C-alpha positions in Angstrom: 45.0 9.9 68.2 43.8 12.6 70.5 41.0 10.6 72.0 41.4 8.4 75.1 41.9 4.7 74.3 40.9 1.9 76.6 42.9 -1.3 76.9 40.6 -3.2 74.6 40.9 -0.6 71.9 44.6 -0.6 72.3 44.7 -4.4 71.8 42.8 -4.1 68.5 45.3 -1.6 67.0 47.9 -2.7 64.5 51.5 -2.9 65.8 52.3 0.4 63.9 49.4 2.1 65.6 50.4 0.8 69.0 53.9 2.1 68.4 52.4 5.5 67.6 50.4 5.5 70.8 53.4 4.5 72.8 55.6 7.2 71.2 52.9 9.8 71.9 52.7 8.8 75.5 56.5 9.0 75.8 56.5 12.5 74.2 53.8 13.7 76.6 55.7 12.2 79.6 58.9 13.9 78.5 57.1 17.3 78.1 55.5 16.9 81.5 58.9 16.1 83.0 60.5 19.2 81.3 57.7 21.4 82.6 58.1 20.1 86.1 61.8 20.7 85.9 61.4 24.3 84.9 58.8 24.9 87.6 61.0 23.2 90.3 64.1 25.3 89.2 62.1 28.5 89.2 60.6 27.9 92.6 63.6 26.5 94.4 66.2 28.9 93.0 64.1 32.0 93.3 63.2 31.3 96.9 66.9 30.5 97.7 68.5 33.4 95.8 66.2 36.4 95.7 66.0 37.8 99.2 64.6 41.3 98.5 62.4 41.3 95.3 62.7 44.5 93.4 62.7 45.9 89.8 66.1 44.3 89.0 68.4 41.6 90.3 71.5 42.3 92.3 74.8 40.9 91.0 74.9 38.3 93.9 71.4 37.2 93.1 72.2 36.7 89.5 75.3 34.6 90.4 73.3 32.6 93.0 70.5 31.9 90.4 73.0 30.7 87.8 74.8 28.4 90.3 71.6 27.1 91.6 70.2 26.3 88.2 73.5 24.7 87.1 73.6 22.4 90.2 69.9 21.6 89.8 70.4 20.6 86.1 73.5 18.5 86.9 71.7 16.7 89.7 68.6 16.2 87.5 70.7 14.7 84.7 72.6 12.4 87.1 69.4 11.1 88.6 67.8 10.7 85.1 70.8 8.8 83.7 71.0 6.6 86.8 67.3 5.8 86.6 67.5 5.1 82.9 70.5 2.7 83.3 68.7 1.0 86.2 65.5 0.5 84.1 67.6 -0.8 81.1 69.4 -3.2 83.4 66.2 -4.5 84.9 64.5 -4.9 81.5 67.6 -6.7 80.1 67.6 -9.1 83.1 63.9 -9.8 82.9 63.9 -10.0 79.1 61.2 -7.3 78.9 60.5 -4.7 76.3 62.9 -1.8 75.7 63.4 0.6 78.6 63.1 4.3 78.6 59.3 4.6 78.9 58.4 8.0 80.3 62.0 9.1 80.6 62.5 12.8 80.7 64.7 15.0 78.6 68.4 15.3 79.4 69.6 18.8 79.8 73.4 18.9 79.2 
């Protein structure tokens, strides 16, 4: 289902087709989140750690990049897990559909 679907078309799909569309949207959202994460890490850690660009990285720059990436990933995972739990709690209390829509990948 590569074409765009409007709300009326979605309503006319079978439950299985609706589930396929939902899963496709979830996968696209997860991919977009992962791409944004890589971009953010690259920009933030490069700007923070590489002070004098050259043909190779100094030992201190390598260590800085590794620490920066590790901290960024830990923070990202914590925020993702907290958000996922909050969404699940809200959905459970409101009796809504299952949570996790659009959640990003977890990098452990």
